[in-house]
N, C-alpha and C positions, 0 to 999 in steps of 0.2 A: 470621050476622055475627060471633058469638063465635068460631066455628071459624076464620073468615077472619082475625080479629084474632090468634088464637093462631098461625096459619100465618105471619102477617107477623112476629110476634115471633121465632119460630123461624128464619125465613128471614134476618132481620136479624142474628141472633146467629151463624148459620152463615157468612154472608158476611163478617162482621167477623173471624171466626176463620180463614177459608180464602182470602180474597182478598189476595194479597201487596200490600204498599204500592206496589211498582213498577207494579202493574196498576190503580192508582187515580189515575193521572195521565193527562191527555189525550194521545192519540197525536200524535207530532210530524209524522208523515207516513204514507203508505200502507205503508211498510216495517215499521211497528210492528204491523200487523195480522197475526194468525196464521191461515194458510190450511190448515195441516196437509197430509197426503198422504205418499206413499212417500218423497219426497225432501226433505221439509220439514226445515229446520234452525232450531231455536228460537233467537230473538234473545237469550234469557236464561233462566236456571233458573226465574225467576218466571213467565215466559210458559208454560213447560212445566208447572209445578206448577198454574197456574190452569186450563189446559185439562184436565189430568187430574182435578182436583177437580170441576170443573163437569160433565165427561163422566161421572164416577163417580156423580153424582147424577141424570144424565139431563137436566141443565139446559142443555146446549147446544141442546137441542130440547125445552123443558119441556112443550109441549103434545102431543108425539107419544106414542103408547102405549108403556108400559114394555117390552113384548115386542119392540119395534123399537129399543131404546136410548134412548127418551125418558123424560121425567119423569112422564108420566101426569097432569099437572096440568090442571085445567079452565081456562076462559078467565079467571075472576076471579083464580085463584091465579097464573096466568101473568102477569097484569097486575101483581099485587103483587110478584112477583119482579123484573120490569122496574123498578118504582118503587124497590124497595129497592137494586137495583144502581145506579140513577141517583143515589140519595141519598148513596152513598159514592164516586161517580165511577168505578165498576168498568167496566173495558173489556169489550167483547164478547170472550169467550174464543176464539171461532172464527168466521172469515168463510168462507162456503162456498156455492157455487152448488148444492151438494148439498142444503143446508138450505133455502135461499131459493127454489129453483126445482124441482129434480128430486124432492126428498123429497115434497112435496105431490102431485106427479103420480104417484109410485109408490104412495103411500097410497091414491089414488083408483083408479088403473088397473093397478097392478102385480099380478102373481100373488103368492100367499103365499110361494112360494119366492124370488121376487125381493125381496120386502120383507125377509125374514129374511137374505138374502145381503148386500144393499147398505145398508139403513137403519142397522143398528148401526155399520157401518164409517163411514158418514157422520157419525153422532152423535159418535163417538169421534175424529173428525178423522184417520182413517187412509186416506182416499181423497179425492182432489181431482178435481173435475169441471170440464169446459168444455162449451160449448153449440155444437152444429153446426147452426145454422139458416140464416143469411144466405149467399147465394152471389153471385158477380159479376153474375149476371143475375137474381137473385131477392132483393131487399132488402125494400122496402115491399110488393112483390107476392110475399110469401114462398111462396105456393102454386105459384108458377112454378118451383120448384126442380127441378134436373135431375140431382143426384147419384143414381145408380142402385144398387139392391141386387137382384141376380139370384139366383133360387132355384138352389141347387147341392146339393140333397138335404137333408143335415142342417145346412147352413149357408147363409149368403148370401155373395155376392161383391160388395163395394162399390167403386165407382169414381166419382170426381167431385172437386169442390173446394168448400170453404167459405171465407168471408172474414169479417173482423171477429170472429174466434173469440178471445174474451178468455182470456188465460193458457193458450192451447193448448200453448205450449212448456214449461209447468210442470205441466200437468194429468196425472193418472194415467189417467182414463177420459173418454169423451165421450158425451153424450146427443145423438143425431143424427137429423135428419129425412132420409129417403131416399125415392126414388120406386120403388115396387114394381109399379106398373101405370100405363099411360098412357091408360087408357080414359076416366077423368074427372080433372079438374085437382085437386080436393080429395080425391076418393075413392081416389086411387092413392098416397097418402103413408103411410109407416109410420115408427114410432119405435123406433130401435135404440140399444142400449148396447154400447160396446166399448172395449177397452183401447187407450190411445194408444201403448203399446209394441208393438202388433201390427205384423207385417211389412206394409209398404206404406203406413204412415202417416208423413207428414212435415209439418213446419211451417216458416213463414218469418215473422219478426216484421215488423210494419208500424209505422213511426215516425210520431208525431203532431207537430203544431206545438209542443206543449209540451216536446218533446225526450225525453219518456217515452211509453210506450204499453204497455197490456196486450194489444193486438190482434195477431192473426196471420192469415196465410193458412194454410189447412190442406188437404192433398192426400191423396187415397185412391187407391191403385193396387193393385187386386186384393186388397183386404183381406177376410180371412175372418172372418165373424161368426157364432157359433153361434146357432141359431134360438131357443134358450131365452132369448136376450137381446133378443127382440122384446117391447116393452111394449104391452099392449093387443092388439087384433086386427090382422091383416094388412090393409093398405089403409085402416085407420081411425085412423091416427096423427094426423090433423088435429085430432081431438077432444082427444087428449093435448096436442098442440102449443098449441092455444088455451087450454086450462086452465093450462098452464105459463106461457104468456105473461102471463096475468093476475097470476100470482105474481111474474114478473120485473118487471112494471110497478109492482107494489106495492113491490118492493125498491128500484127506481130512485127512486120517489117519496120514499122515506125520506131521500134526500140533501137534500131540501128542509129537513129539520130540522137539518142540520149535524152534523158529527162530534162537536162538543163539547156539543151540546144546551144551549147557554146563550145569553142575549141577546147580539146582535151588539154593541150599544152598550157593554155591560159588558166584552165581550172586547176591543174596540178601545181603550176608555179605559184598561183595565188594562195593555195592551201598550205604549202610547205617550203616556199622559197625556191631558188634555182635548183635544177637537177644537174648534178655534177657529171654523171655518166654520159659521154658523148654519143655512145651507141644507143642508149635508151632515148636520148633527146632526138636522135635521128629517127628512131622507130615511132616516137610520138608524132613528130612532124609528118612522117609518111602516113600515119593513121589519120591525121587531120586533113590531109589532102584527099584521102579516100572518103572521109566523112563528107567533105564538101561535094565531092563527085556524086556520092549517094544522095545527098540532099537535092542536088540538081535533077538527078534521075527520078527521085520521088515526086518532085514538082511536075515533071513531064508526065509521069505515070498517072498522077491524080488528075491532071488536065485531060488526058486521054480517057480515063475512067469516067469522068463526069460527062464526057461527050459520047460515051459508048463506042470509043474507037480503039480500046486497048485489046491486045491479043489475049485470048482466054487463058493462056499459060503464063502471062506476065505476073499475076499475083504470086505464083510459085517462085519466079526469079527474084521478085522483091523480097519475099519471105526469106529465101535462102541468103540473099546478100545482107539483109538487115540482121539476120541471126548471127552470121559470121562477124559482122562489124561490131555488134554488141558484145560478143564473146571476146573479141580482140581488145575492145575498150577496157573491159574489166581485167583482162590479163595485164595490160599496161598499168592500170591503177594499182594492182597488186605489186607489180615490179617496182613502180616508183615509190611506193610506201614502205618497201622493205619489210623488216620483221614487225613493224608496228601494225601492218595490215593483217597480221595473223592473230591479233587479239580477238577474243570471241565474245566476252561479256562485259568488258570494262566500260565505264562512263566515257573515258577518253576516246574510245573507238566507236562511241554511240551504239553500243550493243553489238559490236563486231560487224558494222555496216558493210565495210569493204569486202570482208571475207564471205559474208552471207550472200551479198549480191553477186560476187564472182561465182560462187557455187550455184546460185539460182540460174545463171545464164546457161548452165549445162542443159537445162530442160528446154531452152529455146529451140534446140535442134531436134526436139521430139514433139513438142506440142504444136497443134495446128497442122500436123503432117510432118513426118521425119525429114531430115535433110536428104536422106537417100531417096525418098519418094519424090521430093521436089526436083532433085537432080535428074531423076528418071523422066519426069514430066518435061523438064527443059530439054533434055536430050531428044525426046521423041517429038515434041510439038513445036519447039522453037528451032533447035539445031537440025532436026530431022536426020539424026545419025542413023546409019543402017544398023538394023538389029535391035534398036532401042524400043 
């Protein structure tokens, strides 16, 4: 306990000295997030300095081994770091699918060469990843994917199409599910990594009802992929895919906590003064109670996950609960803002921030596995309902 208290004091002092003031204010929009990568342009010198400082400590991925660019912290120390960052309102220095999804999969299934090659670059924000899972005919039934990788000696030749590929038009590399055998549905899938600048890769953005979208269609035409970029065993990529999906659902569930991690009632009152409608005030108060309960459940879930004690279906429960909470948050924000929140392009509304974010939440119940699929998993594997 004394050692942890010392670590807390040292961490607090380091954050105070190294986190720029500009990185201690809430993000105004998704554009304020730092994604890193080959083509990343920092929004400010402060954003650059904050990433460099945190990456230098290994604290963009505090619980990864130091050999792979991490901080080498244990679960308790990682929790302290998160708490001390929250205490000063420090922004996340790096948003990354490499951190939240691919990294854990590489740590478990990657070769030592793959870990040393990719993980430090991910930790430093030097490589940006996208996910090649869903296809036009393989969404909820992901194992039905048809993108093929044919053996060509020392490399694979990949042909096919992915859809709903988040930030594919801005990513450097992709982690991609491909079919390498048709003998069995789940047993013929492999997990490949390859550069999005490879010849034969192209993308096409998909526009959402919010007017903005991270999603793309992604096409592969005779793309050459070296065999040393196969993660895990040939035809056993489904094991890697399932493990990664658990971490993706954990990431999506985090949206339930909100970007500012503060009570909705306090946020809404601070922005526009007291809310007159007593029913709306009661709904907001009830939401804040649910949000606190979800935050406590998230802490418990993460502790179990770090120790390998969580139920395999728990990520589905967390993803569903976080999705519904995030949708409810933005419904209340729209209700509290009245007609002002319907503005779409004005400076006053910051480009229609409230309306666009409300519409964007509708995709939360689809991405990462639909809510219907998550409920089916919960019914079958947690509740063990008959017929599920």
